[in-house]
C-alpha positions in Angstrom: 97.7 119.8 29.3 100.0 117.2 30.9 103.6 117.1 29.3 105.0 113.6 28.8 108.5 112.4 28.3 110.4 109.2 28.1 113.4 108.1 30.1 115.1 104.9 30.1 115.8 103.4 33.5 117.9 100.4 34.7 117.0 97.9 37.2 118.6 94.7 38.1 120.6 94.8 34.7 117.3 95.4 32.7 116.6 98.4 30.9 112.9 99.9 30.9 111.1 102.7 29.4 109.6 105.0 31.9 107.1 107.7 30.7 107.0 110.8 33.0 103.9 112.8 33.0 103.6 116.1 34.9 100.4 116.7 37.1 99.4 120.2 36.2 96.7 120.3 38.7 98.1 118.7 41.7 101.8 119.1 41.1 104.4 116.3 41.0 104.9 113.6 38.5 103.6 110.3 37.5 105.8 107.7 36.0 104.7 104.3 34.2 106.9 101.5 33.0 105.9 100.9 29.3 107.0 97.2 29.6 105.1 96.7 32.8 101.9 98.9 32.5 100.7 98.0 36.0 103.9 99.6 37.4 102.7 103.3 38.0 104.1 105.5 40.7 104.4 109.1 41.6 106.9 111.6 43.0 107.1 115.2 43.7 109.9 115.6 41.3 110.9 113.9 38.1 113.9 112.2 39.9 111.9 111.2 42.8 109.2 109.6 40.5 112.1 107.8 38.6 113.6 106.7 41.9 110.4 105.2 43.0 109.8 103.1 39.9 113.3 101.8 39.8 113.0 100.8 43.5 109.9 98.8 42.9 111.1 97.2 39.7 114.3 96.1 41.7 112.0 94.7 44.4 110.1 92.9 42.0 113.2 91.2 40.4 114.5 90.2 44.0 111.1 88.8 44.7 111.3 86.6 41.5 114.8 85.5 42.3 113.7 84.3 45.8 110.7 82.3 44.2 112.8 80.5 41.8 
């Protein structure tokens, strides 16, 4: 059974809820942003998964700023 836990992450002065789920079969972690369900990423460790989602969220906001 996979174990999930929530962490709050900050990206571009916004706070998001990241749900980390351990991958029992393959190892590593999957992380999904509750506020943006399409934002789902992975990492070998919890921290790597969190760093990945933060990086992508920051890139998204940077893209949105350039479009404005």
